[in-house]
PyMOL Python script that loads the backbone (N, CA, C, O; Angstrom):
from pymol import cmd

cmd.read_pdbstr("""\
ATOM      1  N   MET A   1      14.306  93.914 107.929  1.00  0.00           N
ATOM      2  CA  MET A   1      14.536  94.594 109.150  1.00  0.00           C
ATOM      3  C   MET A   1      15.621  95.584 108.824  1.00  0.00           C
ATOM      4  O   MET A   1      15.423  96.709 109.285  1.00  0.00           O
ATOM      5  N   ILE A   2      16.713  95.414 108.137  1.00  0.00           N
ATOM      6  CA  ILE A   2      17.748  96.300 107.859  1.00  0.00           C
ATOM      7  C   ILE A   2      17.309  97.339 106.821  1.00  0.00           C
ATOM      8  O   ILE A   2      17.720  98.496 106.915  1.00  0.00           O
ATOM      9  N   LYS A   3      16.526  96.978 105.879  1.00  0.00           N
ATOM     10  CA  LYS A   3      16.142  97.709 104.844  1.00  0.00           C
ATOM     11  C   LYS A   3      15.165  98.849 105.310  1.00  0.00           C
ATOM     12  O   LYS A   3      15.091 100.000 104.881  1.00  0.00           O
ATOM     13  N   ALA A   4      14.392  98.197 106.357  1.00  0.00           N
ATOM     14  CA  ALA A   4      13.540  99.378 107.153  1.00  0.00           C
ATOM     15  C   ALA A   4      14.162 100.427 107.829  1.00  0.00           C
ATOM     16  O   ALA A   4      13.776 101.595 107.824  1.00  0.00           O
ATOM     17  N   ALA A   5      15.373  99.871 108.552  1.00  0.00           N
ATOM     18  CA  ALA A   5      16.005 100.830 109.466  1.00  0.00           C
ATOM     19  C   ALA A   5      16.740 101.913 108.439  1.00  0.00           C
ATOM     20  O   ALA A   5      16.812 103.116 108.689  1.00  0.00           O
ATOM     21  N   LEU A   6      17.256 101.307 107.282  1.00  0.00           N
ATOM     22  CA  LEU A   6      17.903 102.260 106.298  1.00  0.00           C
ATOM     23  C   LEU A   6      16.975 103.236 105.645  1.00  0.00           C
ATOM     24  O   LEU A   6      17.308 104.398 105.413  1.00  0.00           O
ATOM     25  N   LEU A   7      15.833 102.749 105.362  1.00  0.00           N
ATOM     26  CA  LEU A   7      14.657 103.688 104.797  1.00  0.00           C
ATOM     27  C   LEU A   7      14.445 104.666 105.886  1.00  0.00           C
ATOM     28  O   LEU A   7      14.355 105.858 105.592  1.00  0.00           O
ATOM     29  N   ALA A   8      14.355 104.266 107.153  1.00  0.00           N
ATOM     30  CA  ALA A   8      13.841 105.203 108.134  1.00  0.00           C
ATOM     31  C   ALA A   8      15.040 106.216 108.364  1.00  0.00           C
ATOM     32  O   ALA A   8      14.794 107.388 108.651  1.00  0.00           O
ATOM     33  N   ALA A   9      16.364 105.745 108.232  1.00  0.00           N
ATOM     34  CA  ALA A   9      17.427 106.761 108.486  1.00  0.00           C
ATOM     35  C   ALA A   9      17.510 107.728 107.318  1.00  0.00           C
ATOM     36  O   ALA A   9      17.821 108.904 107.507  1.00  0.00           O
ATOM     37  N   ALA A  10      17.250 107.271 106.177  1.00  0.00           N
ATOM     38  CA  ALA A  10      17.157 108.065 104.753  1.00  0.00           C
ATOM     39  C   ALA A  10      16.017 109.130 104.990  1.00  0.00           C
ATOM     40  O   ALA A  10      16.203 110.308 104.685  1.00  0.00           O
ATOM     41  N   ALA A  11      14.925 108.722 105.498  1.00  0.00           N
ATOM     42  CA  ALA A  11      13.712 109.599 105.637  1.00  0.00           C
ATOM     43  C   ALA A  11      14.153 110.630 106.629  1.00  0.00           C
ATOM     44  O   ALA A  11      13.889 111.811 106.406  1.00  0.00           O
ATOM     45  N   ALA A  12      14.751 110.304 107.616  1.00  0.00           N
ATOM     46  CA  ALA A  12      15.027 111.216 108.742  1.00  0.00           C
ATOM     47  C   ALA A  12      16.066 112.202 108.295  1.00  0.00           C
ATOM     48  O   ALA A  12      15.903 113.396 108.545  1.00  0.00           O
ATOM     49  N   LEU A  13      17.233 111.732 107.585  1.00  0.00           N
ATOM     50  CA  LEU A  13      18.259 112.667 106.983  1.00  0.00           C
ATOM     51  C   LEU A  13      17.527 113.596 105.974  1.00  0.00           C
ATOM     52  O   LEU A  13      17.850 114.782 105.911  1.00  0.00           O
ATOM     53  N   LEU A  14      16.582 113.103 105.211  1.00  0.00           N
ATOM     54  CA  LEU A  14      15.951 113.948 104.211  1.00  0.00           C
ATOM     55  C   LEU A  14      15.146 115.070 104.769  1.00  0.00           C
ATOM     56  O   LEU A  14      15.206 116.220 104.334  1.00  0.00           O
ATOM     57  N   ALA A  15      14.297 114.633 105.877  1.00  0.00           N
ATOM     58  CA  ALA A  15      13.673 115.598 106.750  1.00  0.00           C
ATOM     59  C   ALA A  15      14.580 116.690 107.295  1.00  0.00           C
ATOM     60  O   ALA A  15      14.285 117.882 107.209  1.00  0.00           O
ATOM     61  N   PHE A  16      15.629 116.265 107.826  1.00  0.00           N
ATOM     62  CA  PHE A  16      16.520 117.237 108.505  1.00  0.00           C
ATOM     63  C   PHE A  16      16.965 118.058 107.507  1.00  0.00           C
ATOM     64  O   PHE A  16      16.978 119.253 107.802  1.00  0.00           O
ATOM     65  N   ALA A  17      17.441 117.675 106.095  1.00  0.00           N
ATOM     66  CA  ALA A  17      18.058 118.274 105.180  1.00  0.00           C
ATOM     67  C   ALA A  17      17.065 119.459 104.579  1.00  0.00           C
ATOM     68  O   ALA A  17      17.485 120.540 104.167  1.00  0.00           O
ATOM     69  N   ALA A  18      15.653 119.054 104.604  1.00  0.00           N
ATOM     70  CA  ALA A  18      14.515 119.986 104.102  1.00  0.00           C
ATOM     71  C   ALA A  18      14.279 121.075 105.120  1.00  0.00           C
ATOM     72  O   ALA A  18      13.973 122.217 104.775  1.00  0.00           O
ATOM     73  N   PHE A  19      14.434 120.681 106.471  1.00  0.00           N
ATOM     74  CA  PHE A  19      14.263 121.757 107.601  1.00  0.00           C
ATOM     75  C   PHE A  19      15.493 122.795 107.246  1.00  0.00           C
ATOM     76  O   PHE A  19      15.299 123.993 107.042  1.00  0.00           O
ATOM     77  N   GLN A  20      16.721 122.194 107.204  1.00  0.00           N
ATOM     78  CA  GLN A  20      17.949 123.095 107.036  1.00  0.00           C
ATOM     79  C   GLN A  20      17.636 124.045 105.902  1.00  0.00           C
ATOM     80  O   GLN A  20      17.703 125.263 106.068  1.00  0.00           O
ATOM     81  N   LEU A  21      17.289 123.484 104.724  1.00  0.00           N
ATOM     82  CA  LEU A  21      17.073 124.267 103.623  1.00  0.00           C
ATOM     83  C   LEU A  21      16.047 125.432 103.831  1.00  0.00           C
ATOM     84  O   LEU A  21      16.334 126.603 103.581  1.00  0.00           O
ATOM     85  N   ARG A  22      14.803 125.017 104.317  1.00  0.00           N
ATOM     86  CA  ARG A  22      13.963 126.024 104.621  1.00  0.00           C
ATOM     87  C   ARG A  22      14.397 127.033 105.591  1.00  0.00           C
ATOM     88  O   ARG A  22      14.104 128.220 105.446  1.00  0.00           O
ATOM     89  N   GLU A  23      15.104 126.585 106.600  1.00  0.00           N
ATOM     90  CA  GLU A  23      15.602 127.766 107.468  1.00  0.00           C
ATOM     91  C   GLU A  23      16.582 128.785 106.730  1.00  0.00           C
ATOM     92  O   GLU A  23      16.470 130.002 106.871  1.00  0.00           O
ATOM     93  N   LYS A  24      17.511 128.207 105.965  1.00  0.00           N
ATOM     94  CA  LYS A  24      18.300 128.972 105.157  1.00  0.00           C
ATOM     95  C   LYS A  24      17.679 129.953 104.159  1.00  0.00           C
ATOM     96  O   LYS A  24      18.142 131.054 103.861  1.00  0.00           O
ATOM     97  N   HIS A  25      16.420 129.320 103.627  1.00  0.00           N
ATOM     98  CA  HIS A  25      15.689 130.179 102.671  1.00  0.00           C
ATOM     99  C   HIS A  25      15.026 131.327 103.514  1.00  0.00           C
ATOM    100  O   HIS A  25      14.881 132.418 102.963  1.00  0.00           O
ATOM    101  N   GLN A  26      14.621 131.159 104.789  1.00  0.00           N
ATOM    102  CA  GLN A  26      14.025 132.100 105.452  1.00  0.00           C
ATOM    103  C   GLN A  26      14.893 133.238 105.844  1.00  0.00           C
ATOM    104  O   GLN A  26      14.549 134.419 105.807  1.00  0.00           O
ATOM    105  N   GLU A  27      16.119 132.756 106.247  1.00  0.00           N
ATOM    106  CA  GLU A  27      17.293 133.742 106.567  1.00  0.00           C
ATOM    107  C   GLU A  27      17.537 134.601 105.356  1.00  0.00           C
ATOM    108  O   GLU A  27      17.761 135.804 105.493  1.00  0.00           O
ATOM    109  N   ALA A  28      17.500 134.004 104.131  1.00  0.00           N
ATOM    110  CA  ALA A  28      17.872 134.717 103.012  1.00  0.00           C
ATOM    111  C   ALA A  28      16.791 135.660 102.718  1.00  0.00           C
ATOM    112  O   ALA A  28      17.113 136.815 102.437  1.00  0.00           O
ATOM    113  N   GLU A  29      15.477 135.311 102.744  1.00  0.00           N
ATOM    114  CA  GLU A  29      14.291 136.128 102.602  1.00  0.00           C
ATOM    115  C   GLU A  29      14.399 137.283 103.623  1.00  0.00           C
ATOM    116  O   GLU A  29      13.945 138.370 103.266  1.00  0.00           O
ATOM    117  N   ALA A  30      14.765 137.208 104.444  1.00  0.00           N
ATOM    118  CA  ALA A  30      14.897 138.232 105.875  1.00  0.00           C
ATOM    119  C   ALA A  30      15.897 139.139 105.388  1.00  0.00           C
ATOM    120  O   ALA A  30      15.704 140.353 105.459  1.00  0.00           O
ATOM    121  N   ALA A  31      17.062 138.607 104.846  1.00  0.00           N
ATOM    122  CA  ALA A  31      18.178 139.529 104.530  1.00  0.00           C
ATOM    123  C   ALA A  31      17.774 140.417 103.345  1.00  0.00           C
ATOM    124  O   ALA A  31      18.056 141.613 103.289  1.00  0.00           O
ATOM    125  N   VAL A  32      17.125 139.778 102.447  1.00  0.00           N
ATOM    126  CA  VAL A  32      16.664 140.480 101.230  1.00  0.00           C
ATOM    127  C   VAL A  32      15.546 141.513 101.477  1.00  0.00           C
ATOM    128  O   VAL A  32      15.371 142.494 100.755  1.00  0.00           O
ATOM    129  N   GLN A  33      14.855 141.227 102.486  1.00  0.00           N
ATOM    130  CA  GLN A  33      13.780 142.214 102.829  1.00  0.00           C
ATOM    131  C   GLN A  33      14.503 143.419 103.578  1.00  0.00           C
ATOM    132  O   GLN A  33      14.147 144.576 103.354  1.00  0.00           O
ATOM    133  N   ASN A  34      15.474 143.136 104.429  1.00  0.00           N
ATOM    134  CA  ASN A  34      16.167 144.185 105.014  1.00  0.00           C
ATOM    135  C   ASN A  34      16.866 145.050 104.094  1.00  0.00           C
ATOM    136  O   ASN A  34      16.911 146.270 104.248  1.00  0.00           O
ATOM    137  N   ILE A  35      17.461 144.375 103.050  1.00  0.00           N
ATOM    138  CA  ILE A  35      18.177 145.302 102.063  1.00  0.00           C
ATOM    139  C   ILE A  35      17.376 146.241 101.305  1.00  0.00           C
ATOM    140  O   ILE A  35      17.694 147.382 100.971  1.00  0.00           O
ATOM    141  N   HIS A  36      16.077 145.493 101.029  1.00  0.00           N
ATOM    142  CA  HIS A  36      15.112 146.402 100.239  1.00  0.00           C
ATOM    143  C   HIS A  36      14.499 147.441 101.191  1.00  0.00           C
ATOM    144  O   HIS A  36      14.107 148.489 100.678  1.00  0.00           O
ATOM    145  N   ASP A  37      14.382 147.289 102.397  1.00  0.00           N
ATOM    146  CA  ASP A  37      13.881 148.462 103.396  1.00  0.00           C
ATOM    147  C   ASP A  37      14.896 149.508 103.462  1.00  0.00           C
ATOM    148  O   ASP A  37      14.587 150.699 103.520  1.00  0.00           O
ATOM    149  N   GLN A  38      16.271 149.029 103.454  1.00  0.00           N
ATOM    150  CA  GLN A  38      17.316 149.939 103.619  1.00  0.00           C
ATOM    151  C   GLN A  38      17.458 150.950 102.325  1.00  0.00           C
ATOM    152  O   GLN A  38      17.652 152.163 102.390  1.00  0.00           O
ATOM    153  N   LEU A  39      17.336 150.271 101.308  1.00  0.00           N
ATOM    154  CA  LEU A  39      17.283 151.040  99.832  1.00  0.00           C
ATOM    155  C   LEU A  39      16.068 151.950  99.885  1.00  0.00           C
ATOM    156  O   LEU A  39      16.153 153.151  99.628  1.00  0.00           O
ATOM    157  N   ASP A  40      15.005 151.385 100.203  1.00  0.00           N
ATOM    158  CA  ASP A  40      13.765 152.278 100.142  1.00  0.00           C
ATOM    159  C   ASP A  40      13.867 153.490 101.029  1.00  0.00           C
ATOM    160  O   ASP A  40      13.293 154.518 100.669  1.00  0.00           O
ATOM    161  N   ALA A  41      14.490 153.465 102.062  1.00  0.00           N
ATOM    162  CA  ALA A  41      14.804 154.643 103.030  1.00  0.00           C
ATOM    163  C   ALA A  41      15.712 155.653 102.347  1.00  0.00           C
ATOM    164  O   ALA A  41      15.709 156.777 102.847  1.00  0.00           O
ATOM    165  N   LEU A  42      16.379 155.474 101.438  1.00  0.00           N
ATOM    166  CA  LEU A  42      17.342 156.280 100.815  1.00  0.00           C
ATOM    167  C   LEU A  42      16.429 157.222  99.865  1.00  0.00           C
ATOM    168  O   LEU A  42      15.391 156.852  99.317  1.00  0.00           O
ATOM    169  N   ASP A  43      16.970 158.417  99.778  1.00  0.00           N
ATOM    170  CA  ASP A  43      16.412 159.232  98.680  1.00  0.00           C
ATOM    171  C   ASP A  43      16.714 158.744  97.333  1.00  0.00           C
ATOM    172  O   ASP A  43      17.656 157.969  97.168  1.00  0.00           O
ATOM    173  N   PRO A  44      15.998 159.132  96.374  1.00  0.00           N
ATOM    174  CA  PRO A  44      16.046 158.482  95.014  1.00  0.00           C
ATOM    175  C   PRO A  44      17.542 158.565  94.328  1.00  0.00           C
ATOM    176  O   PRO A  44      17.991 157.614  93.687  1.00  0.00           O
ATOM    177  N   ALA A  45      18.190 159.656  94.502  1.00  0.00           N
ATOM    178  CA  ALA A  45      19.506 159.716  93.926  1.00  0.00           C
ATOM    179  C   ALA A  45      20.544 158.891  94.466  1.00  0.00           C
ATOM    180  O   ALA A  45      21.352 158.267  93.778  1.00  0.00           O
ATOM    181  N   THR A  46      20.494 158.906  95.909  1.00  0.00           N
ATOM    182  CA  THR A  46      21.452 157.864  96.656  1.00  0.00           C
ATOM    183  C   THR A  46      21.185 156.497  96.385  1.00  0.00           C
ATOM    184  O   THR A  46      22.106 155.688  96.275  1.00  0.00           O
ATOM    185  N   ARG A  47      19.797 156.131  96.251  1.00  0.00           N
ATOM    186  CA  ARG A  47      19.444 154.803  96.137  1.00  0.00           C
ATOM    187  C   ARG A  47      19.996 154.486  94.544  1.00  0.00           C
ATOM    188  O   ARG A  47      20.573 153.418  94.342  1.00  0.00           O
ATOM    189  N   ALA A  48      19.826 155.302  93.605  1.00  0.00           N
ATOM    190  CA  ALA A  48      20.290 154.994  92.143  1.00  0.00           C
ATOM    191  C   ALA A  48      21.794 154.798  92.112  1.00  0.00           C
ATOM    192  O   ALA A  48      22.334 153.962  91.386  1.00  0.00           O
ATOM    193  N   ALA A  49      22.512 155.694  93.021  1.00  0.00           N
ATOM    194  CA  ALA A  49      23.901 155.559  92.995  1.00  0.00           C
ATOM    195  C   ALA A  49      24.457 154.146  93.733  1.00  0.00           C
ATOM    196  O   ALA A  49      25.438 153.536  93.309  1.00  0.00           O
ATOM    197  N   VAL A  50      23.772 153.782  94.754  1.00  0.00           N
ATOM    198  CA  VAL A  50      23.880 152.491  95.305  1.00  0.00           C
ATOM    199  C   VAL A  50      23.695 151.365  94.464  1.00  0.00           C
ATOM    200  O   VAL A  50      24.475 150.417  94.378  1.00  0.00           O
ATOM    201  N   VAL A  51      22.641 151.506  93.852  1.00  0.00           N
ATOM    202  CA  VAL A  51      22.171 150.346  92.982  1.00  0.00           C
ATOM    203  C   VAL A  51      23.205 150.176  91.697  1.00  0.00           C
ATOM    204  O   VAL A  51      23.564 149.101  91.216  1.00  0.00           O
ATOM    205  N   ALA A  52      23.589 151.483  91.266  1.00  0.00           N
ATOM    206  CA  ALA A  52      24.636 151.325  90.026  1.00  0.00           C
ATOM    207  C   ALA A  52      25.862 150.864  90.513  1.00  0.00           C
ATOM    208  O   ALA A  52      26.543 150.204  89.728  1.00  0.00           O
ATOM    209  N   ARG A  53      26.345 151.094  91.779  1.00  0.00           N
ATOM    210  CA  ARG A  53      27.527 150.614  92.375  1.00  0.00           C
ATOM    211  C   ARG A  53      27.442 149.306  92.410  1.00  0.00           C
ATOM    212  O   ARG A  53      28.309 148.662  91.819  1.00  0.00           O
ATOM    213  N   LEU A  54      26.492 148.694  93.036  1.00  0.00           N
ATOM    214  CA  LEU A  54      26.284 147.297  93.290  1.00  0.00           C
ATOM    215  C   LEU A  54      26.335 146.405  91.951  1.00  0.00           C
ATOM    216  O   LEU A  54      26.897 145.315  91.851  1.00  0.00           O
ATOM    217  N   THR A  55      25.669 147.057  90.994  1.00  0.00           N
ATOM    218  CA  THR A  55      25.593 146.509  89.685  1.00  0.00           C
ATOM    219  C   THR A  55      26.808 146.489  88.984  1.00  0.00           C
ATOM    220  O   THR A  55      27.103 145.512  88.296  1.00  0.00           O
ATOM    221  N   SER A  56      27.554 147.476  89.087  1.00  0.00           N
ATOM    222  CA  SER A  56      28.915 147.648  88.471  1.00  0.00           C
ATOM    223  C   SER A  56      29.915 146.555  89.073  1.00  0.00           C
ATOM    224  O   SER A  56      30.681 145.832  88.437  1.00  0.00           O
ATOM    225  N   ASP A  57      29.742 146.606  90.293  1.00  0.00           N
ATOM    226  CA  ASP A  57      30.534 145.580  90.985  1.00  0.00           C
ATOM    227  C   ASP A  57      30.434 144.189  90.758  1.00  0.00           C
ATOM    228  O   ASP A  57      31.400 143.426  90.758  1.00  0.00           O
ATOM    229  N   GLU A  58      29.057 143.812  90.532  1.00  0.00           N
ATOM    230  CA  GLU A  58      28.701 142.420  90.067  1.00  0.00           C
ATOM    231  C   GLU A  58      29.126 142.137  88.680  1.00  0.00           C
ATOM    232  O   GLU A  58      29.651 141.061  88.395  1.00  0.00           O
ATOM    233  N   VAL A  59      28.918 143.068  87.808  1.00  0.00           N
ATOM    234  CA  VAL A  59      29.504 142.707  86.471  1.00  0.00           C
ATOM    235  C   VAL A  59      30.761 142.770  86.422  1.00  0.00           C
ATOM    236  O   VAL A  59      31.230 142.021  85.565  1.00  0.00           O
ATOM    237  N   LYS A  60      31.597 143.437  87.069  1.00  0.00           N
ATOM    238  CA  LYS A  60      33.161 143.151  87.148  1.00  0.00           C
ATOM    239  C   LYS A  60      33.523 141.725  87.660  1.00  0.00           C
ATOM    240  O   LYS A  60      34.433 141.059  87.168  1.00  0.00           O
ATOM    241  N   LYS A  61      32.711 141.302  88.718  1.00  0.00           N
ATOM    242  CA  LYS A  61      32.866 139.899  89.150  1.00  0.00           C
ATOM    243  C   LYS A  61      32.721 138.811  88.066  1.00  0.00           C
ATOM    244  O   LYS A  61      33.532 137.910  87.852  1.00  0.00           O
ATOM    245  N   VAL A  62      31.505 139.043  87.385  1.00  0.00           N
ATOM    246  CA  VAL A  62      31.325 138.179  86.300  1.00  0.00           C
ATOM    247  C   VAL A  62      32.190 138.215  85.192  1.00  0.00           C
ATOM    248  O   VAL A  62      32.563 137.157  84.686  1.00  0.00           O
ATOM    249  N   ARG A  63      32.607 139.466  84.688  1.00  0.00           N
ATOM    250  CA  ARG A  63      33.578 139.356  83.599  1.00  0.00           C
ATOM    251  C   ARG A  63      34.949 138.945  84.032  1.00  0.00           C
ATOM    252  O   ARG A  63      35.746 138.525  83.193  1.00  0.00           O
ATOM    253  N   GLY A  64      35.265 139.042  85.296  1.00  0.00           N
ATOM    254  CA  GLY A  64      36.642 138.616  86.005  1.00  0.00           C
ATOM    255  C   GLY A  64      36.491 136.936  86.040  1.00  0.00           C
ATOM    256  O   GLY A  64      37.470 136.213  85.853  1.00  0.00           O
ATOM    257  N   ASP A  65      35.221 136.439  86.289  1.00  0.00           N
ATOM    258  CA  ASP A  65      35.315 134.917  86.345  1.00  0.00           C
ATOM    259  C   ASP A  65      35.472 134.348  84.872  1.00  0.00           C
ATOM    260  O   ASP A  65      36.070 133.284  84.711  1.00  0.00           O
ATOM    261  N   ARG A  66      34.945 135.039  83.803  1.00  0.00           N
ATOM    262  CA  ARG A  66      35.109 134.490  82.472  1.00  0.00           C
ATOM    263  C   ARG A  66      36.401 134.743  81.952  1.00  0.00           C
ATOM    264  O   ARG A  66      36.536 134.240  80.837  1.00  0.00           O
ATOM    265  N   SER A  67      37.471 135.390  82.398  1.00  0.00           N
ATOM    266  CA  SER A  67      38.619 135.719  81.789  1.00  0.00           C
ATOM    267  C   SER A  67      39.553 134.504  82.273  1.00  0.00           C
ATOM    268  O   SER A  67      40.728 134.446  81.910  1.00  0.00           O
TER     269      SER A  67
END
""", "prot")
cmd.dss("prot")
cmd.show_as("cartoon", "prot")
cmd.util.cbc("prot")
cmd.orient("prot")
């Protein structure tokens, strides 16, 4: 009886965790789509400048983490 209750609780926890993960994934996908839409609305030169800046910032972060 205790094993069944523990298994049921574990299954409920796993289902809840899966639901939370799916929700976070959907939020991330929406954010990515929003960013893509905003970038697509820019003229090509401005878009290139934004992407270059973001890329440069991320490279600096990575290099800083390795030091």
